[in-house]
Steps between C-alpha positions, in 0.01 A plus 500: 500500500276619222176338399575204275170332438156443642397137537182308550593370844819510701532141609437184308179300536174290338174290493391148573310353210439177317603682185857523383648704217432318175809540282344338195226762488231230473174600662391139540671246716351152501716391791323713760156645566415854392656756730304742710692819444252676726408251769208589732651262757769762562246776562315606813149543368377611842678832437327749275722594204420865566612479862841337456574366154838361605337277763209415270737379229766340720369454854459121511836439335673723753328325791603160369859589407708599799830677443775232493750535783781582254306786343408851615204519260308247298288544193495502124844652446664281763364175362615579147837600642517162675413320176778683321741423784419132462575524128831670567590240761445228243747671268751576775494155658579346163785742425656483845551125460733562206837619635777566253294678233704733273629787714324830442205346320139575580423162655827486696446834667132447575546144623811571703355809670203293613724211605725732702200639686366151571833373636403554863778274628771724353316815609469377858866401508611849396293681761584865444850442358408678178472837680774470763750685283248780440437548871876495569565755227244739645645461849826654373336825384635785715377831354219663301690459175516128572127492569422655162750274324334196655158617378640524149667159529182327613300657221729407210568151634141389532484534877205735531422870474570672832374853569356593158372366171713521186470368148444572134159552342300693246499876512127567523528819298731338243376138503736372230798585724638330808614709794644454850228502765523556875217419740423482869582184692692383803207346691402135547134499602253499207393863534617816676179505709615190689764724659279805551178354646459383859171308504491148646507325162804697386675460835466123472671506161775730626568258785512205260746688280728583792483138614601395147804726514600362839460142380716541189778674689503236773513225236828651380655505845396836644401493868130558568553830684709638215252365245220685676706820489556438128126468444434829679773672297370369168139585577595855603702557184231357275233708674698814418511393135129412501412850621676643195329271249207604283181303556382252240209731423730796437715286271202439274564843349756436222586869477578521871752217467657637181788717617792533260833620638838572357736279702683807634169643626396171658837499677418833661196348675704215654834632629610158630405311185704618203315341211758608243747279686260224606325432169817374325550266795145380436608432138331811358719739304443782255162600646453866584126481574292282732139460609427522872153384598505642855765775540406579861563140599861525382556811707375312806706190418812711461434670834454159663835390361675788676304480825530125562800328653707277272442212741125532442545509124698175522205340679263634233720364218533160663122492531474568128705186437308292753148588387590461134653156549285336768275312260798331334674388820443204732164420657532715817537808280217392269278431801568846645426657163168318478397589856549868421317467170218318676453790741446726200278273294337249735633204302478191721762270354776549250437387144678176407863549401444385143232765447719772648794405281276472194383856560860613544605344168205666326590833658870466422512328159144565387576521130699176501243302697228685310617357168444149632162598646353650183638220283295252698200697621427792266369474145481726193122459513485663843720785383286562192181500708653766721611709203145502367352580840744787560421649161128478576544678832725767348227585250242504777704727726553733205125517443441576866758780492334650192164506678616650831276790592754667728808512276576750224573394142856630537584269790303213347718511190813466711347224711413305186852552369638354822263204484601428139866504603461228766753219467351161589711212634339161547630178649877537488774725360590498132865525609606302806744630760808270480656613831835514324792436732293379795650183645301257713676244721304191602686482832482867609150628573597815692767578243247461220271756659789741545606456136143551378471823697836620373407410142178700528689803624756479221231448239314808623814712485586364155186660358640851545584654165269257320148569380226353716439138404123490468499127429570431868225369727435588863349158586591140423273293271355278780391802705129523586475872443501771234629858481507834324820700457440874454851576369471226239125553450459123494266239643646162587327166566727211605400147404437415865179702523348370177318216673170450680338684676631777276481313172400161362439395141199302617335790681226719361579861411339633818753311712803593290403867467418526872836337575791565262302771318476703820872438562582637155271797555659556842851526353381722216331733745827532693615706204233752599493473880622777731865407429485353152309795357803720568704310238441559129488260205879472490523424873625848582404662830329800341166672552275449197172604663314828485464648848122468490516132407762431767279667761201291393707183520625590848144568614396150395813348647424671830162324503684166471738597782207590725314178425798277588597707804166397645585128497622340824739207525527331838410721800585865431720463193367671190593450138728783390309647206794708379755218515264263314359756257684377190393140549144599588472712186642211296247257650210735425620583149603144419166353598310762300712442190476121528122516537462728200718264294303198623176661380638483145513120512219269400449388858516856628209591274288204607306406811567126491562368850773256598466326837207736569703819454456756219805605295529828690474323834772254396725789397479667841523169686816420306644832611416420862650151498832637373529682836368208706705447813583596857810609689640489850447809720875565522533489123200730459651755738832491316334543162312809617837669556695363205273381221360737234224245440180501704391182683325248277147554628519870419666437164196288423223715642603863462526516118164326464322775693593740220389282206136526391504160327572322828192659658288380209651150492418428864204734549679708762258739665501786754529343841771256392821576692710551186247721322614840376269749335566533125614860543751391768668229292855586401568498127855548377611298196 
């Protein structure tokens, strides 16, 4: 589907420290010794800062902190994520011990969803009973019309999204309006390249996926030989769909994925899928226009419908039920699901059940659980600090735009207008999502998940005909992340990230500006990265650049692409500079803006050392420790294909090579491995 938002990092995470978030805002705490916000004990001082700043700043910590068996990566983000998980578990454990709370209330639904997921005795007893009727229903399908009807049924009843993506979202060229959106889909592996490549690493994952299919079918009574045939059938069908999909890099172009069709014209491209008839069955009526992100994919999907035997489609549809339900079934299904996931990520052991269910509650009822989280763990003082910091960085980014030597006054004026129009959301929503009509049953875990999925679908469809609700959030309050939405022109910072190492009331400005300041600058810069710059102040996908300015921007962006293309991860895998361009531009811009804002502070204008480091050194060390961490080889390989963020060591090092102040702070000289000549340093925002 279309671009929705650009975030700081795709998966949750965080940093081990003696310092916790101080909700009272007091910079002195008599109960514990002064904190070392930049601790030399975490650094590898045998490494020259100009050779590998990431290792210099973090090397000893990484050597002393192995990745836990239940994790695929471990570092600053992950540790903070774990701390937040522990907080949520405290809330959930208390609520789940209170059966009989008023039906439909916040605490009843949150507590009972968690309790249902923790009731392993009931889950084991049921086995796969919750999907037996689904598998039996599919077995009765006998023609192509039945195949299509089953796809519709599964979609509207919370049973998955076979073959293609479908939903309701903002019209990028009319961002106050909601519109029906169609997008490519139909595959199960994380990226289309897993079907199209044939190297040893990919082949291993393909084999694990096929084994997963075989295992789930055999667990539901299919003979092994037939299950193996099913796996071959599914993989062949999904490979055909993968060949028709656009790459992740191609989908970074918001104009390429903006294709508006009259329904009658869309029908002409898919002779076996009559959308005028199907959309009402999918609860959409009165819509004569739709957005189709990848039109060629739908032609291929339609052709596959006609060319594939109904018996094969039944296998495909049963697989959709199996893969979507496995995690909620008895332990043999959960074990098979984890073994497949482990082949992708390298995770050694499954996370404890309570942590998995806590994450599910946060992902399912995030604005109910989030109310309890912020009530206990987030303060008005933290929110006000962030408001002030954001305002400071907005002014600083505006000053930097005004002084750009490569942009015309005409484009600058429009860029400043866009910056001034930013909406800022901090901590938690002003209006909470009540999940009206969603029922949670303490004794029915699988049913709860089905009802949640169905509720989400119905809620999405219900937005048609209504103006876009810009009060909605794309992340829950406990999330350790942040994001920018181009169609809303907003930057959003959940409460979960407003903790050390990003922010602490007791920290000096260098630490906070190098941490949360750079995060704020990162999200602001997303408004002007290779995607965000194509949206105007109102969030409309519309070109507001002069051609000359756009060409100059692209020239600088190409320098960033080339720099990151040169980085190697594992053996022969390279960072994809085009896929990661938006995040790399945001890192570079965000760090520049945060540093310029820091230099306005009293500490930023001084040379007073703390723990032997100058203010500028502490700023850049704070930036580096935010990205402190390591990851398993399997996870690294997967991220190269799927993640628009570069690996942490390059997120740390690459922006620094383009910032003059870093060279001065650490006396970086020619001959150092990270040194770039001044004329070769990339300067964008």
